C-alpha positions as CSV (number, residue, x, y, z in Angstrom):
1,M,21.7,14.1,2.8
2,R,18.2,12.4,2.9
3,N,16.5,15.7,2.3
4,I,18.9,16.6,-0.6
5,L,18.2,13.2,-2.2
6,M,14.5,13.6,-1.8
7,S,14.5,17.0,-3.5
8,F,16.6,15.6,-6.3
9,A,14.2,12.7,-6.8
10,L,11.2,15.0,-7.0
11,C,12.9,17.1,-9.6
12,L,13.5,14.1,-11.7
13,L,9.9,12.9,-11.3
14,H,8.6,16.3,-12.4
15,F,10.6,15.7,-15.7
16,A,9.2,12.2,-15.9
17,F,5.5,13.2,-15.7
18,C,6.0,16.1,-18.1
19,T,7.1,13.6,-20.7
20,A,4.8,10.7,-19.7
21,G,2.1,11.5,-22.3
22,E,4.7,11.3,-25.1
23,S,5.8,7.7,-24.1
24,A,2.6,6.2,-22.8
25,T,2.2,3.8,-25.7
26,D,5.9,3.1,-26.2
27,P,6.7,-0.6,-25.5
28,A,10.0,0.5,-24.0
29,T,8.1,1.9,-21.0
30,R,6.5,-1.4,-20.0
31,A,6.9,-2.7,-16.4
32,R,10.5,-3.4,-15.3
33,L,12.3,-5.1,-12.4
34,F,14.8,-2.9,-10.7
35,F,17.5,-5.1,-8.9
36,S,18.7,-1.9,-7.3
37,D,21.8,-2.8,-5.3
38,A,22.8,-5.1,-8.1
39,K,22.7,-2.0,-10.4
40,I,20.7,-3.6,-13.2
41,S,17.1,-3.4,-14.5
42,F,15.2,-5.3,-17.2
43,A,11.6,-5.5,-18.6
44,F,9.2,-8.2,-17.6
45,P,9.3,-10.7,-20.5
46,E,5.9,-11.2,-22.1
47,G,4.3,-14.5,-21.2
48,W,6.7,-15.2,-18.3
49,T,5.8,-15.3,-14.6
50,L,7.9,-13.6,-11.9
51,E,9.0,-16.2,-9.3
52,P,8.1,-15.0,-5.8
53,S,11.3,-16.4,-4.3
54,F,13.6,-14.2,-6.4
55,P,16.4,-13.2,-5.6
56,S,16.7,-16.4,-3.6
57,G,15.6,-18.6,-6.5
58,P,14.8,-18.5,-10.2
59,L,13.7,-15.2,-11.7
60,F,11.0,-16.0,-14.3
61,S,9.2,-19.2,-15.3
62,K,7.0,-20.3,-18.3
63,A,5.1,-23.4,-19.1
64,T,6.2,-24.8,-22.5
65,Q,4.1,-26.4,-25.2
66,E,5.4,-29.8,-24.1
67,G,4.1,-29.2,-20.5
68,S,7.5,-28.7,-18.8
69,Q,8.7,-25.5,-17.1
70,A,11.4,-23.2,-18.5
71,Y,13.3,-20.8,-16.3
72,M,15.3,-17.6,-16.5
73,T,17.8,-17.0,-13.7
74,C,20.1,-14.2,-12.6
75,Q,23.2,-14.8,-10.5
76,I,25.7,-12.2,-9.3
77,S,29.1,-12.7,-7.8
78,G,30.6,-10.9,-4.9
79,P,33.0,-8.0,-5.5
80,T,35.9,-9.3,-7.6
81,D,38.5,-6.9,-6.3
82,P,37.5,-4.3,-3.7
83,S,40.6,-2.2,-4.4
84,H,39.9,-1.8,-8.1
85,L,36.6,-0.8,-9.6
86,A,36.1,-1.4,-13.3
87,S,33.1,-0.9,-15.6
88,D,33.9,-3.7,-18.0
89,L,36.2,-6.7,-18.6
90,P,38.1,-7.6,-21.8
91,E,36.4,-10.3,-23.9
92,E,39.2,-12.8,-23.3
93,T,38.9,-12.4,-19.5
94,L,35.1,-13.0,-19.7
95,R,35.6,-16.2,-21.7
96,K,37.9,-17.5,-19.0
97,V,35.4,-16.6,-16.3
98,A,32.5,-18.3,-18.1
99,I,34.4,-21.5,-18.8
100,Q,35.8,-21.6,-15.3
101,D,32.3,-21.2,-13.8
102,L,30.9,-23.9,-16.0
103,S,33.7,-26.4,-15.3
104,M,33.4,-25.8,-11.6
105,H,29.6,-26.0,-11.2
106,Q,28.6,-28.1,-14.2
107,P,31.6,-30.5,-14.9
108,N,29.4,-32.8,-17.0
109,A,28.1,-30.1,-19.3
110,R,28.5,-30.5,-23.0
111,V,29.1,-27.2,-24.7
112,L,26.9,-26.7,-27.8
113,A,27.9,-23.2,-28.8
114,K,29.8,-20.2,-27.5
115,S,30.4,-16.6,-28.7
116,D,31.3,-13.1,-27.8
117,R,28.5,-10.6,-27.6
118,S,27.4,-7.5,-25.7
119,I,24.6,-6.7,-23.2
120,A,23.7,-3.3,-22.0
121,A,26.7,-1.8,-23.9
122,H,29.1,-4.1,-21.9
123,N,31.2,-7.0,-23.2
124,A,29.6,-10.3,-22.7
125,Y,30.2,-14.0,-23.4
126,E,27.4,-16.5,-24.3
127,V,27.6,-20.2,-23.8
128,T,24.9,-22.7,-24.8
129,W,25.3,-26.1,-23.1
130,E,23.5,-29.3,-22.2
131,D,23.3,-31.1,-18.9
132,R,24.1,-34.7,-19.7
133,D,23.2,-36.1,-16.2
134,K,19.5,-35.8,-16.7
135,D,17.2,-38.6,-18.0
136,R,15.6,-35.9,-20.2
137,P,18.5,-33.5,-21.0
138,Q,18.2,-29.9,-20.0
139,Q,19.6,-27.3,-22.3
140,H,20.9,-23.9,-21.1
141,Q,22.1,-20.6,-22.5
142,S,24.1,-18.5,-20.1
143,V,25.4,-15.0,-20.7
144,Y,28.2,-13.5,-18.6
145,F,29.0,-9.9,-18.3
146,F,30.7,-7.5,-15.8
147,T,29.9,-4.2,-14.3
148,E,30.2,-2.4,-10.9
149,N,33.0,-4.8,-9.9
150,R,30.8,-7.9,-10.1
151,V,30.3,-10.7,-12.6
152,Y,26.7,-11.3,-13.7
153,S,25.3,-14.5,-15.2
154,V,21.8,-14.6,-16.7
155,S,20.6,-17.9,-18.0
156,L,17.8,-19.8,-19.7
157,Q,17.0,-23.4,-18.8
158,A,14.5,-25.7,-20.5
159,K,14.0,-29.3,-21.6
160,A,15.9,-30.1,-24.8
161,E,12.8,-30.6,-26.8
162,S,11.4,-27.1,-25.8
163,F,14.7,-25.2,-25.7
164,P,14.8,-24.0,-29.4
165,W,11.3,-22.5,-29.1
166,I,12.1,-20.6,-25.9
167,V,15.5,-19.1,-26.9
168,P,13.9,-16.2,-28.8
169,D,12.1,-15.1,-25.7
170,F,15.4,-15.1,-23.8
171,Q,17.3,-13.2,-26.5
172,Q,14.5,-10.6,-26.7
173,W,14.6,-10.2,-22.9
174,L,18.4,-9.6,-22.9
175,T,17.9,-6.5,-25.2
176,T,15.9,-4.8,-22.3
177,F,18.8,-4.9,-19.8
178,Q,20.0,-1.5,-18.5
179,V,22.7,-0.8,-16.0
180,L,21.4,1.6,-13.3
181,T,23.2,4.8,-12.6
182,N,25.7,5.5,-9.9
183,R,24.8,6.2,-6.3
184,D,24.4,10.0,-6.6
185,S,22.0,9.9,-9.5
186,G,19.1,7.7,-10.6
187,A,17.2,9.2,-13.5
188,L,16.1,6.5,-15.9
189,A,16.9,7.1,-19.6
190,Q,13.5,5.6,-20.3
191,P,10.9,5.7,-17.5
192,S,9.0,2.5,-16.7
193,R,5.2,2.0,-16.3
194,G,5.2,0.2,-13.0
195,G,7.4,-2.6,-11.9
196,L,9.2,-4.2,-8.9
197,W,12.1,-2.6,-7.0
198,I,14.2,-5.1,-5.1
199,H,17.0,-4.1,-2.6
200,Q,18.6,-7.4,-1.5
201,T,21.1,-5.8,0.8
202,A,18.4,-3.8,2.7
203,G,16.0,-6.7,2.4
204,A,12.9,-5.3,0.7
205,K,10.6,-5.6,-2.3
206,I,8.4,-2.7,-3.4
207,A,5.8,-3.1,-6.3
208,L,4.2,-0.3,-8.2
209,P,1.2,-0.7,-10.5
210,E,1.4,0.2,-14.2
211,N,-0.4,3.6,-13.8
212,W,2.7,4.8,-11.9
213,L,5.6,6.0,-14.0
214,I,8.9,5.1,-12.4
215,G,11.4,7.7,-13.3
216,V,14.1,7.3,-10.7
217,A,15.8,4.1,-9.6
218,S,19.2,3.5,-8.1
219,D,20.9,1.5,-5.3
220,H,19.2,3.6,-2.6
221,L,16.4,5.5,-4.3
222,L,13.1,4.8,-5.9
223,G,10.7,7.5,-7.3
224,A,7.5,7.2,-9.2
225,T,4.7,9.5,-10.2
226,V,1.0,9.3,-11.4
227,V,-0.6,12.1,-13.3
228,E,-4.3,13.1,-13.8
229,S,-5.0,16.2,-15.8
230,K,-2.9,19.0,-14.3
231,M,-2.5,17.2,-10.9
232,H,0.2,14.8,-9.9
233,S,1.4,12.6,-7.0
234,E,4.7,11.1,-6.2
235,I,6.0,8.2,-4.2
236,T,9.7,8.3,-3.1
237,V,11.6,5.7,-1.2
238,T,15.0,6.4,0.2
239,V,17.0,3.6,1.9
240,D,20.2,4.0,4.1
241,T,22.1,0.8,4.7
242,G,25.0,2.6,6.3
243,P,28.1,0.9,7.8
244,N,26.5,0.4,11.2
245,P,23.4,-1.5,12.4
246,P,20.2,0.5,11.9
247,G,19.4,1.0,15.6
248,E,16.2,2.5,16.8
249,L,14.2,5.7,16.1
250,T,15.3,8.3,18.6
251,A,13.7,11.5,19.8
252,T,16.3,13.3,17.7
253,D,15.2,11.3,14.6
254,R,11.6,12.3,15.2
255,A,12.5,16.0,15.6
256,E,14.4,15.9,12.3
257,A,11.5,14.3,10.6
258,R,9.2,17.1,11.8
259,R,11.7,19.8,10.7
260,T,11.9,18.2,7.2
261,I,8.2,19.0,6.8
262,E,8.2,22.4,8.5
263,K,11.1,23.6,6.4
264,K,8.9,23.2,3.4
265,G,6.3,25.5,5.0
266,L,3.8,22.7,5.4
267,R,1.6,21.9,8.4
268,I,1.9,18.6,10.3
269,L,-1.6,17.1,10.9
270,T,-0.9,13.9,12.7
271,Q,2.0,11.9,14.1
272,S,2.1,8.2,15.2
273,D,4.6,5.6,16.4
274,E,2.4,2.8,15.1
275,P,4.7,-0.1,13.7
276,F,4.9,-0.5,10.0
277,H,4.8,-4.2,9.0
278,G,5.7,-4.9,12.6
279,L,8.8,-2.7,12.4
280,P,9.6,0.4,14.5
281,A,8.2,3.4,12.6
282,Y,7.3,7.1,12.8
283,L,4.4,8.4,10.7
284,L,3.7,12.0,9.9
285,T,0.8,13.3,7.8
286,Y,0.8,16.9,6.5
287,D,-0.7,19.4,4.2
288,G,-0.2,23.0,2.9
289,T,0.6,25.1,-0.1
290,T,3.9,24.9,-2.0
291,G,4.7,26.3,-5.4
292,G,1.1,27.4,-5.7
293,R,-0.2,23.9,-5.2
294,Y,-2.3,22.6,-2.2
295,V,-0.7,19.3,-1.3
296,K,-1.2,16.5,1.1
297,G,1.4,14.0,2.1
298,E,2.7,11.3,4.4
299,D,6.3,10.6,5.6
300,I,6.9,7.1,7.1
301,W,10.3,6.6,8.8
302,V,11.0,2.9,9.3
303,V,13.8,0.9,10.9
304,S,14.1,-2.6,9.4
305,P,16.7,-5.3,10.5
306,K,19.0,-4.3,7.7
307,A,18.4,-0.6,6.9
308,R,16.6,2.7,7.6
309,W,13.9,3.8,5.3
310,L,12.0,7.0,4.4
311,L,8.8,6.4,2.5
312,N,7.2,9.6,1.2
313,I,3.8,10.1,-0.5
314,E,2.8,13.6,-1.7
315,G,0.3,14.9,-4.2
316,D,-2.2,17.6,-5.1
317,G,-4.9,17.4,-2.4
318,P,-7.9,16.2,-4.5
319,L,-5.7,13.6,-6.3
320,F,-4.2,12.5,-3.0
321,N,-7.6,11.9,-1.6
322,R,-8.7,9.8,-4.6
323,L,-5.6,7.7,-4.4
324,T,-5.7,6.9,-0.7
325,L,-6.7,3.3,-1.2
326,E,-4.1,2.8,-3.8
327,Y,-1.4,4.3,-1.6
328,H,-2.4,1.9,1.2
329,D,-2.3,-1.1,-1.2
330,I,1.2,-0.2,-2.3
331,L,2.4,0.3,1.3
332,N,0.7,-2.9,2.6
333,N,2.3,-5.0,-0.1
334,I,5.9,-4.0,0.6
335,Q,7.8,-7.1,1.6
336,F,10.7,-6.8,4.1
337,L,12.9,-9.9,3.6
């Protein structure tokens, strides 16, 4: 299955880099955050800072003209009904969910406005409210929607005197939301120039710079490409959370990893059991000719506390050599949570 998914990802990436030149200046391709197992993605709002603690804390922050901090947050419920998957909820049901959530967690809130709306082509409900317990009241705007059997709440929070000036940023950001595709696919309707891929269940964050075009992202797959002239290079990350604990890398796993490369007609250059970020790992480097291209690559098989990973980097030989330091920066900056 891993090999099939890898081949699928590379096919999608070939499409992405063929169209990259057409969309290079399109604002829609700006860097995005892919909250992969939550099945959503969104652009980084201009002028806002990503909070390093996310998904354990606020998502974005911004200093207001008055000197206070405004925040955007994203909260997601557990599965609402494991026996019944739905892609949307009726507007009336969403209203009840929003009001119930507000009354449970913010009993002293004063509702200022409320309305039906949509987000990422899904029904949504928007509530603007004020926290009356504060010496300097905080105002909030929360939008509730439903997909993949979970309720999502994205919110803006700011001091009352700053709130009206920050709301347009929040509303613009909401227009960038996309629901990621189902498990067996992952091609993005609009590729992203760099971004951050977070898999909370598997416990990892992977950042890619803006010269990388992210064309594939789902709940278990990340794929990106960089193009120079007629040469290209790809990074593909596949994660397997599985129903059982990850376990350790066995001799059978290592043999399978070698066969994956040999089946492509490529030559293994080196192999190593050196840990990756302190985790058990198996590294293979290789080269060879495929499809008329001379390519070089690395496969890194990793066992983290929550999942098994396959990190693959492959590209035309000369480009691969030039990008060596950039590959290492990307790999070194992966965070296992």
